N, C-alpha and C positions, 0 to 999 in steps of 0.2 A: 428222257425223250417224251414230249407231249404230243398229243394227237389233236386233230382238227376238232374244235368244239369243246376242248377241255377248258377248265377255269383259267382265266387270266389272273395275273397278280393282284390287280385291283379287285376283282370279284372275290378271290380267295380271302383277301384282307377283310372283306365285309362279312363273309360267311364264317370264317374260322372262330370268332368269339361266340357265335351262336350255336355251334355244335357241341354235343356232349364230350367230355374229356375222357371217359372210359366206360367200361361195362360193369363196374362194381364186382368184378371177378378177378381171379388171379391172373397174372401175366399182363402183357401190354397189347393194345389193339394195334393193328397195322395203321400206317399213316392215313389219316382221314382224307387228305387231298387226293391221294392215289386212289382210294376206294371210291370216293365220290366222283372222280373223273371216270372211273369204270362204270358207275351207275349212269352218268350222263351219256356215255358212249352207247350203252345199251338202249336208253330212252330215245336217243336221237336216231339210231340205225335200226332198232328192232331186232338186232341179232340175238340168237339164242345165247343164254347165259354160258353154256359150255364153250362157245366160240368167241368169248372175249379175248382181245389181244393180250399176249403175255405181259405187256408193260403195266397192266393194271393189277397184276398179282393173281393168286388163285381165284377162279371164277366163283367157287362156292363161298369164299370170304365176302366177295362183292355182293353176291345174291343175299346171303344171310344178313348183311348190314342193311341192305335195302328192305328186306322183309321185316327186320326188327324195327326199323325207323318208321315203316308204314304202319306197323301194329301199335306201337306206343304213342303215335301222334307227333314224332319228331319233325316229320316233313311239314305237317300242318302248322306246328308252332314256328318253324323256320320261315314259312310263307308269311305268317302273321307279323313276325319281327321285321322282315324285309318291307312289308307294307307299312309298318309303323315308321320306319326310317324315311320312307317316301312321304308319308303324311306330315311328319315333323318338318320336312323341307318344303311343304306346300306343293308336292308333286302328284297329288291325287285329284282327279276331276270327279266330283261326287254326283254328277249327273249320270246315273247308272242305267244300264239296259239289261234285260233278263231274257234268256232264251235257252234252248236245249239243242243237242245234236245227237244223232244216232251213230254208234260205233259198231261196225261189224266185228263179231267175235270169230277169231281163228279157230280151227278145229282143235288146236292145242289148249284153248281156254275151257273146253268141256272136260268132264271126267273127274272133277273134284269130288272128294269123299262125301257121300250123302249123309253120313251119320252126324247128328248135331254135335257141335263143339261143346266142351264143358261149360262155357259161359252161356250158350244157348239152352243147355239142359237145365239151367237154374232158373229159367223163366225169362231170360233176356229176349227181346224181340230181334228178329233177323235183321232189321235195318237200323239197329242201335249203333251209336258211334263206338269206335274201338275203346277198350278199357285203357286208362292211363296208368302205366306202370313204370318202374325203373328202366333205364335204357337197356340194361343187360339181361333182363328177365325174359324168359320164353313166354310170349303172349299169343293167344289165339282169340281174336275178337269174335264177337257174335257173328254167326253166318252158318253155312252148311245147310243140310236139309234139302239138297237138290239145287236145280238151277235158280229157282226163285230167290233162295237165300244168298246167292252169289251174284245178284244183279244181272242175270241172264234171262232173256225172254224172246218171244217171237214178235216180229213186226214185218212190214213190207220188205225190209232188207234181209230177212231171214233171222238167224240167231244173233241178237244184237243186245248191246248195253246202251243206255241213254245217259249222257252227261247233262245235268242241269246246272246252269251257272249264271252268275251276275258279273258284269264287266264295267269298269270305270270308263270315263270319256277318252281315255288313251289306250283303249283296247287291251286292258290287262285284267286277269281274273281276280275278283275279290272274294267270291265264295263259290263252292261247287259241291255237288253230291251225285251219287250214282243210283239208277233204278234199272229195272228190267226194261227192255226196249219198247214194250207195248204200253208203258205207263203214260197217261195224258199229261201234257205240260202243266196244265192249270193246277193239278193236284199237288205239285211240288213247288209252287210259287212261294208260299209261306215258309217252308223249310229252307229254301235258298236264301230268302231275305233274313231269316233268323240266324243264319250262319255268317252273316257280315259282322265281323268283329275285328276292328283294327285297334290294337293297343296304343296307349300313349307312351312315349319314351320317359316322360316324367310322371308326376302324380296325376291322377284323374282316371275316370272310367273309360274303357274302350269305346271307340266311336262305332255305333251300330245303325245310325239313321243317315240315309243319303239326302241330298238336296232334292232330287227328283228321280223318278223311275219311268222308263218307257218299255213297252212290250208289244208284241203283235196280237192279232185277234184271238189266238189260242188262249190268252189270259183274260179275255173279256167275259167276266161274270160278276154277279153281285158280291159274291164272297171276297174276291180279290179287291174290288173297289172299296168294299167296307173295311177291309183290313188296312188298306193304305190310308183311308180317311181317319181311321182310329189312331194311327201313328202320326198323322199330320204330314204325310209325304205327298207332295205334288206328283201327279202321274199323267202319262199320255198313253192311253190304250184305245185303239179304234173299236168302235162298236160293230158287232157282227150284223150282217144284213137281215137275218131272220129276227134278231133281237130288236132291230130298229122297226121292222114291220109290226111285230107284236106290240111294241110300245105305242106306235101310232094307232093301231087298231083299238087299244084300250082307252084311247082319249086321255082325258085328264088324269085318270087312274094310273096311266102308264108312266106318269112323271116326266121330267124334263130330260132331254138328251145329255149324255155326259160330255163334258168339255173336251175339246181335242185341238191341240196346237200343232199344225202341220209343220211348222219350221222346227219345232223340237223333235217331232217324230222323224225327221230326216236324219237325225243323228243316231238313230237306232242301229245303223249299220256298224257301229262300234263293237257290238257284241258279236256280230257275224265275223268281223275282222279278228276279234279275239279267238274265236273258234278256229279260224284258219291258221292263226299262229300256233295254237295247240296242236293242230293236225299236221304241222310241219315235222312233228316228232313222230317217227313211225310206230313206236311202241304205244303211242296214244291213238293214232288214227286207225290202227287195228289192234284189237285187244288179244294179247297172247297169255295173259296172266289168268290162272285158274281161280284164284281167290279175289273177291271183290276188294278186300282191303289192301291187297298188294297192287291191284290196278289203280285204286284211288291214290296210293302213294306215287305211282308212276305219273299220273296226271298232275299231282301236286308238285312233284319235282320239276316237270316241264313248265308249270305256271311260275314257280319261283325263278327259274332261269330267265324267263321272259321278263319278269320284274327287274332282274339284275341288269339285263342287257337293253332295257328300254329307257 
């Protein structure tokens, strides 16, 4: 018996070759499709792990599979492979948009252990990417050390996490990362762009450079424009009013105004629509996960399903 929102036959045929075949330990894993459908049910409904329907098997098995895949980068690699298939078919619009959204953290998201994890105690930064290990190994990515290490912070919305992302012209996520809710958007522009990495199905380097990028006034600063010029990326970012006043006041020393294409900027709504698609998944729109790497896996699963169904 299948539930609403479970993988279709066509979707499963695309995902099955990309999933790991085992956990490098004794015994057999439970059927991947059943467990992945359980993860999708939880991501879509936001239900507590213990309340998963019996048709998905033991809830702890489903949770542990999701935790391990989040920790060792399996979900991230799965998203990249789905993107690679779309790119090979010419299905990616490389006119990108960048933005962020604040996610309210549920009270269950608080209370993670404050002691640094083994990886962090060896000098790893709290915001480093998870360690890449074998599928079956117990992995504890860098994090811990309080709310800041788990991408939890204070903003106008209260206790929040912020998702920074880039989206293609068809409202699908190309890259994303998490920070505490009070972090400024402009500080994460370069990390978001550096995470764009779409592999080739055949030989060749992954594609990392879009045709163009658009962003709102929050990203209007010299560092962002200098970074885009250095990489040869056309961009549309409106100038802030105070920046325009200061430039005019300085006269010739203020330089020329940055170029701005109004028609191209109208397409920036694609990233807003991509955010709306992500927030249709209740475990994304409200953060219930204590650990940042588990919540990042939850968001990545939602982004992967959107790619499969778009």
